[in-house]
C-alpha positions in Angstrom: 0.0 0.0 0.0 1.5 3.2 -1.0 0.5 6.6 0.4 -0.4 9.3 -2.0 2.2 11.9 -2.3 1.1 15.3 -1.0 2.3 18.5 -2.5 3.9 20.2 0.5 5.1 23.2 -1.5 1.8 24.9 -1.1 2.2 25.1 2.7 5.4 27.3 2.4 5.0 30.9 3.8 6.1 33.6 1.4 8.1 36.0 3.6 9.3 38.3 0.7 6.3 40.5 0.4 4.3 41.9 3.3 0.6 41.3 3.3 -1.5 44.0 1.6 -2.9 45.3 4.8 0.5 46.1 6.1 1.4 48.0 2.9 -1.8 50.0 3.2 -1.0 50.9 6.9 2.6 51.8 6.1 1.4 54.1 3.2 -1.1 55.8 5.5 1.5 56.4 8.2 4.0 57.9 5.8 1.3 60.2 4.4 0.3 61.4 7.9 4.0 62.0 8.9 4.4 64.0 5.7 1.3 66.1 6.4 2.4 66.7 9.9 5.8 67.9 8.8 4.3 70.3 6.3 1.8 71.7 8.9 4.6 72.3 11.4 6.8 74.0 8.7 3.8 76.3 7.9 3.3 77.1 11.7 7.0 77.9 12.1 7.0 80.1 9.0 4.0 82.1 10.2 5.4 82.4 13.7 8.7 83.9 12.5 7.1 86.3 10.1 6.6 89.0 12.7 10.3 88.9 13.6 12.0 89.1 17.1 11.4 92.0 19.4 14.7 93.1 21.1 14.6 93.3 24.9 16.7 95.7 26.8 18.4 95.2 30.2 18.4 98.2 32.5 20.7 98.7 35.5 19.0 100.4 38.5 21.0 102.3 41.0 20.1 103.6 44.4 19.1 107.3 44.5 20.7 108.1 47.9 17.3 109.0 49.4 17.1 105.7 51.1 14.2 103.3 51.3 11.2 103.6 53.6 12.3 103.3 57.2 16.0 102.8 56.5 17.3 106.4 57.2 20.2 106.5 54.8 20.8 105.1 51.3 23.3 102.3 50.8 25.2 104.1 48.0 25.8 101.0 46.0 24.1 99.9 42.8 21.7 97.1 42.4 21.0 95.3 39.1 17.3 94.8 38.6 16.2 93.0 35.3 12.5 93.3 34.4 11.1 91.1 31.6 8.0 91.6 29.6 6.4 91.0 26.3 5.3 93.4 23.6 1.7 93.3 22.3 1.1 95.0 19.0 4.2 97.2 19.4 2.3 99.6 21.6 1.8 97.9 25.0 4.2 96.2 27.3 3.8 94.0 30.5 6.6 94.3 33.0 7.5 92.3 36.1 10.3 92.2 38.5 12.6 89.2 38.9 13.0 89.7 42.6 10.1 89.6 45.1 9.3 92.6 47.2 6.9 95.3 48.2 6.5 98.5 46.1 7.6 101.7 47.8 6.6 103.9 44.8 4.6 103.2 41.7 5.0 106.0 39.2 2.8 104.6 36.4 -0.7 103.1 36.1 -2.5 101.0 33.6 -2.5 102.7 30.2 0.3 105.2 31.1 2.8 106.2 28.4 6.5 105.8 29.5 9.6 106.9 27.7 13.1 105.5 27.8 14.7 106.2 31.1 11.5 106.7 33.1 11.4 105.0 36.5 8.4 102.7 36.5 8.5 101.6 40.2 10.7 101.5 43.2 11.0 98.5 45.5 11.0 98.7 49.3 14.6 98.0 50.3 14.0 97.8 54.2 14.1 94.0 54.2 17.5 94.0 52.5 19.0 96.8 54.7 17.9 94.8 57.7 19.6 91.7 56.3 22.8 93.6 55.7 22.6 95.1 59.2 22.1 91.6 60.7 25.1 90.2 58.9 27.6 92.8 60.0 27.9 91.8 63.7 28.3 88.1 62.6 31.2 89.1 60.4 32.9 90.9 63.3 32.4 87.8 65.5 33.8 85.5 62.9 36.9 87.8 62.5 37.4 87.6 66.2 37.2 83.8 66.3 39.6 83.7 63.3 42.1 85.9 65.2 41.8 83.7 68.3 42.3 80.5 66.3 45.3 82.0 64.5 46.9 83.0 67.8 46.3 79.5 69.3 47.7 77.9 66.2 50.7 80.2 66.1 51.4 79.6 69.8 51.5 75.9 69.3 53.4 75.8 66.2 56.3 78.4 66.1 57.4 77.1 62.7 54.0 78.0 61.3 54.3 81.5 62.5 57.8 81.8 61.1 56.6 80.5 57.7 53.7 82.9 57.7 56.1 85.8 58.6 58.3 84.8 55.6 55.3 84.7 53.2 54.3 88.2 54.4 57.7 89.5 53.9 58.0 88.0 50.5 54.8 89.5 49.4 56.0 93.1 50.4 
């Protein structure tokens, strides 16, 4: 009894070509990606059409009048950078980069300002108090440093001689 010979070549899977559904899906994805790239390019082109508005940085210095409740001005200069955005080339929104209370506000909504006008002045009482609180601490640290250097110099005469040589060499 001989078994009929079956044609097994029909059972072979053809892995060379992807199925038609995969081809359609790949084509759709490519078209969607191309459309997205075109839309993004159009949005970027329209966004850059107006150009870039230059932003200026202004250095603010103390006026010597002193802040509210401080008595005397500090005499130093403080850099204050305000940022904002320009709307229709006629209006600007400005905000300070440091927190604080306003001591003086020279403009109101809708006011026209020129270059060099002072818009507002911040209250500097908190900063003056912080500086005043650090000064005694610095004096105390200087005293502690002098005591430590005296103790170290007393225990190690060679260190004192070397320090003296360095000071003389620098003169």
